[in-house]
N, C-alpha and C positions, 0 to 999 in steps of 0.2 A: 408528941411536942412535932408543932409544924417546924418547916426548915426555913429560917428566916434569911438566909444569905441570900444578898444579891445577885442576880440573874442579869445574864447582857445575852439578849436570843440574836442569834446570825440568821439569817437568811442569805445563800448562797447561787448566782444565776451564771449558768457555763459549767461547762464539763470536759473539756477538752484534755489535751495533752500534760497540762500543767496541774490541771487537777489529780491525776494519777500520781505524778512525778513527789509533787509537793502541799496540795494545798488541801487535798482530803487527810491524809493521813494525820498533819497538822492540826487541822481543827477535833479529829479523835482525839488527837493525844490533850487537846483543849479543855474538851468536854470530860472527860476523864480527869486530869488534874488541874484545869485551870493553866494560864500563863507564868505564875508566878516561876515554873521552875525553870523558866528559860530566860529571865532576864538577863544572864551572868554575858550571856552572848552579844545581849547591843550595850552592856554596861549599865544594865539599871535594875541589878540584884538587890540594892538599897531599899529599893520598891517593893521587895516580895514579899514584907510581911502586911504592907498594906493593900496589896492586891489576893493575897492568897485564900483569902475567903471568897472570890467574884468566881462563879460558878458558870461557865460558857455552854449555852446548848446552843444548836443547829436546829433551827426548827422546820426550813423547809429550802430545796432544790427545786432549781429550775431550768430549762433546757427549752428551746424550740420546738422541736418536733417530737410529736406524743409515738410516733409511728418508729423513729429510731431509740424511741425508750431508755437513753441515756440516764435522765433523773431519777425513773425505776431503776436503774441499775444500782445505782449512786445510793438511793434509800436502802437500798435492800441493803447493800455492803456496810450501810449504817447500823442496819437493825443487827447484822452477827454478833455487832459487839454491844448494840445498845437496845438491846428486844424492848425494853420498857420505856424508851426514850423515844417515843417517834417523830421521823423526820418524813414531810410529807414531798412526794414528784409532783411540780407543776408543770405544767405545758403550756405554750402559746406565745406567739410572734412579739407579743410583749408582754411576756411571763411575769416582768417583774412588778407590774401593774397591781395583779390581782395578789402579790404575793405582799407587797404593801398593804392592801387594801384590808386583806383575812388575816394575816399572821401578822401584822405592826411589829417586827424586829427592829431592834433598836440599831443593827447593823444590817446595811447591805454592801457581799463581799460580791462584786462583778468581776466575772472571769469571763467575758463574753466576747469577740472578736474584736479587732482594734475599732473599725469603725464601727462597735456597736456601744461603746462605752457611754457617750456623753448623755443621750436621754435619758439611761436610768440613775446615773447618776444626779442628774437634774429631779426627776422624779423621786428619789431617796429625800435630796434635801428637803425638798418641799411639803412633805410626806412627816417631816421631824427624825429622817434617820440618818445617823452619820454613814460612812463611806470609806469602804479601803477598794481599790482598782487596783487590776492588775495594770500591769506597766503597756503599752503608755497612755497620759491621763488621757487625750485625747488625740486628734489629727491635725487640729487646726486653730490658730490663735482667736481665732474669735469665739470658739467653743470653750477654750482655757480660760479665756475673759468673764464667759456667760457661768462657769461653775465657780470660778473665784468669789464673782462677784455675790451671788446668792448662796453661798457657804457662809460668806463673811455676813452677811445680811440678814439669815437664821441660824446665826451661831451654831453652823455642824460643822463634823471635821472631816474632812476628803482625805486619807492617806492613800499614797501610791506606792505598790509593791516595788520597790526598786531595791532586790535583794542583794546586789553586786557593792553595794553602801557597804553591811555588813559580814562580808567575806574577810578572813581574819589577814589574808595574805594581803590586799590589797589593800583592807582601810589600815595596813600597819606601814606599808610602803606610801601610802597618799598622805597619812598623817603627818609625815614627817618630809615629804619631798622636798621643801623649799626651805627646813631648817637645813637638813643634809647635802642638798644638789645645789641651793644656790635659788638665783634665777631660773625657771622654767622656758628654756626656749621652744621649747615641742613636746606633743605628746602622740603617742603613737596607738591608736587601739585594734584590736583585730575581732570578728564576729561573726562565725563561719557556722548556719546552720544544717541540720543533716537534709539529702535532697526530698525526703520523703515529705519534711514539714510544709514543701510548697505542692509535691505533685500530689500526697495522700491525704496527709492531716487535716489541713489548713482549706477546707473548702472556697472560701473568702481571699484567696493569693492574691486575687487581681485587684481586690480593694484597700491594699495595703502594700507595704515593700520593704525589703530585708532591714531598710534602714530605719524606719518609723518602729517595725517588729523588736530589734534585736538593738540596733543601734542606738537607742536611747537610754539604752543601760549606763554605756561608757559616756555618753553625755553628762548623766546622772554623775557618776561618780567625780569626772573630771572637775564639772560647774560647782559640786557640793567643797570639795578637798580643797580644790584651788578656789575658790571664791573668784572666778572669772567671768568675764560679761562677756559675750561673743558679739563680734559686730558687722561682721560681712562672713559668706559663704559661697563655695563653688563644690559642682557637684558634676558629676557624670556616670553613667549608667551602662550596663549592657544587657542586649535581649538578645539571646542565641540559643541556650537549652529550653527554655519554655515556652518560648513562643513560637517553635518548633518542635516542641515536645509529640503531636502527633506523629511526625518523622522519629525524634529520636531517642523515643521509649524503644522502639522496636531494637535501634543498635545494641540498648543497652540489654532488654533480653536477649541479644544473641551472644554479647560480650558474658552474659551471667547463664546461660546456657537454660534459660527459660522462656515461659510464652508471653509473648504481648500482652493476650488476655490477662494475665496475672495483673498489669497494672489498676491500681482502681482508678486512675484518671488517665484518657491517650489522649483528649483532643486538647489544641494548641492551648498555653496559659497566657494570657497577657499581660505578663506581670515580670518585673527584673529577674535577670539570675545574678544581678551584681552590684553594688551602689558604693562607689568611693566618693568621700564628703571631707572636702578642707575647709575648716573653719579657724577662721581668725579672731583672735580675740582683743580687749581692749589695751593691755598689760605690752600687744604684739605677739604673745603667745601662739603658736598654730597647735590644732589640732587634726591630725590625721585618721577617719573611721573608717575602717574598711570592712564591709558587710557582704554575705550572701546567703544564699538559703536552699543552693545546688552542691553542697559536699556531699561527697559519694555514700552510700552505707558501708563500703570498704573501710572510711578511715578508724583508725582506730579509739578514736575519742567519741563521745558523744556528739557534742561540738567543737569546734577548735576555736580558742577565745586565747587572746593575750594584750597586756597592756605594757605600754614602756615608756617610760619618765623621761625628758633626754634634761639636765639643768644645766648651769657654767660651771657646777664642781663636781660632777655626778650624775650618773643615772642609775635607773632601778627597772627592773622589769621580771614582772609578776606572767608565768605560763599558767593559765588556768587551765587549761587543757591536760597535759602533763606535770603533776604533782606526785612524781615519782613513785606511784601505784601502777604495776603494768602484770597484766597476766595472759597466757596464752591458754587455750581453750579448744579442742578439737569441736570443729565445726562455728567455732565462732572466731576464732584467729586470734591476734595480738590485739589486744584492748588496754588503754589506761582508764584509770577509774579515779571516781572524785567525792568519794564519802563524804568532803566535807559541807558539800551543799544540802543533799538531803540524802545521810547515811541513815540506815536501819540498826535498831537495838533492840534486843530480848534480853533481856539477864533473868537466871533462875530467878522465880517466883513472882516473874515482873511481867509486864506487858509489853506487844510489841509497840515502840516508839519511832519517831523522826527524827535526825540530830541536824545541826547545820544553818547557813546564811539561808537557807530560804525558808525555813521554818521561822528563823529569827526578825525576818524581815515583815514575815506578819504579826510577829508577835510586836513589834513596834507599833505598829498601826495598830492597835486591840490596845495595847496600853494606855495610847493617849487618848482613845476615847473613853476608858474606863476612868481614869486621872479626871475627864471632862466632865462626864456623864454619871458616875460615881460617885468619886471622890470630891468633886467640886471645882475643882480647879481651872483656872482661864485658859480659854482656846489661845491666847496669846503666847500665854509661860510655857507653853509646849513646842512652841512653832520650831525649834532646833533641835527638838527630839524625835523626829520621824518625816518622812517624806512628803510634804504639804503640798496640796494641790500651787500654790505658790508658788514654791520652789520651781515646780513644773512649768511653768511657762516661758522662760526661755528655750527647754529642752523640745517644748511643742512649737515654737517660732522657728529653730533649726530644722526641724522635719518638718513642716511645713515648706518653708521656704527651700527645701535642697527640695524635695519634690518637685516645685516647679524648674526650678535649676536644670534638675536633672531630665525633665520632658523639654524644653528651651534648647538645650545642650545638644539632646539624642535630633530634636529637629535639624538642626542647624550641621549637622555629621552626616545626616540622611543628604543634604541639598551639597553635602562638600565647602561648607562652610567652619569646618572644624569644632571646636568647643568655646564659643568667648564671653556666655552669660556665666554672671555671677547674682548674690543677693546683698544687699546692704539692708544690713538690719535698721530698724528704728522703732521709736516706741510704740508704735501703734502696729508695725507689720514688719513690710518690706517692700525695696525699690530693686527691682532688675536693673543689671548693668550690660551691658556690652550688646543688643539689640540693635 
């Protein structure tokens, strides 16, 4: 008897660090058991019976370079657990176009570099395909508006993987912040990525910056939970280590007692070491966002990250890096761990599974797509259930404005004129002030 269960076909483009950490294992879990089992983590377990019969199938994985063979390694990894459910490895500069044409997926998962999000999203929407994209949605307000307009006109869902919304520590603090702390005067958020991200893992570091890459996470948390609207942006940045990487990698090699030739990149990298952004919101609240991607490998956590909320009646702090789990191992030093993001579990008689808010965020997007595509619910009724493209408009606006302000202030500083530039945000973009 033929299986009549509905099937959601997913194609994935991109295969970098985050694929290995969360995306890949999450989709193995979804292929094995659907999404019903992880709905508690997003407060949607009441919908488990309605979606329990929906099967998830990954049909293709696409990456740019066939020479690197990333897509092939990923599909071989899928085949280890699903030998009878083939996933095709695809390659090309615009690999998503081939995938959309030949595989006709229901969902395109976009895990490409930051500056290569927009075109795959637009092409998918035009092909009648729903989208889940890694953060940030895109890097300019004009691109965000184009995505939002097209998704609305074509009736497509564009979900953004903003997993910090689903961290139970962050969610608990932020969802009750105004009730417990009163009027919020200020939010301070830190996210510092390892040096390897900008010098080894991401060849595209010069096309983005640490604020766009990870600062968007905390922007999303603040905007989502506190319902604030940004009105102005001030930002400065530093270019010391990466801009002179051709020299500094040699000193780092000396300090580590290793050869400079062991470094993947040895040339200068024209990107920001760190960026500090101050956002003023419509209610007078201030948000301070501090980001870098030069944290030494010797740091005890995978990343350094925290968020602190200051209210008139109280304050709250979530230290995402130090959850109280610490271990010391010969050859690895003292390390903190955060399995609540993407921990692994294998019960007796079971399969390896991932759990945590990294997987929960992907499930939120898939649930919205299933509810619209298979259960027939309206897009409008789902808007508050996942990070929508529209919810990211303010975030992209701040990212773009901050990038411009940083450049202008850096030029002023080089000319001995301080850092006088800020941006006034408008309905259609921003205006630079202080020039």
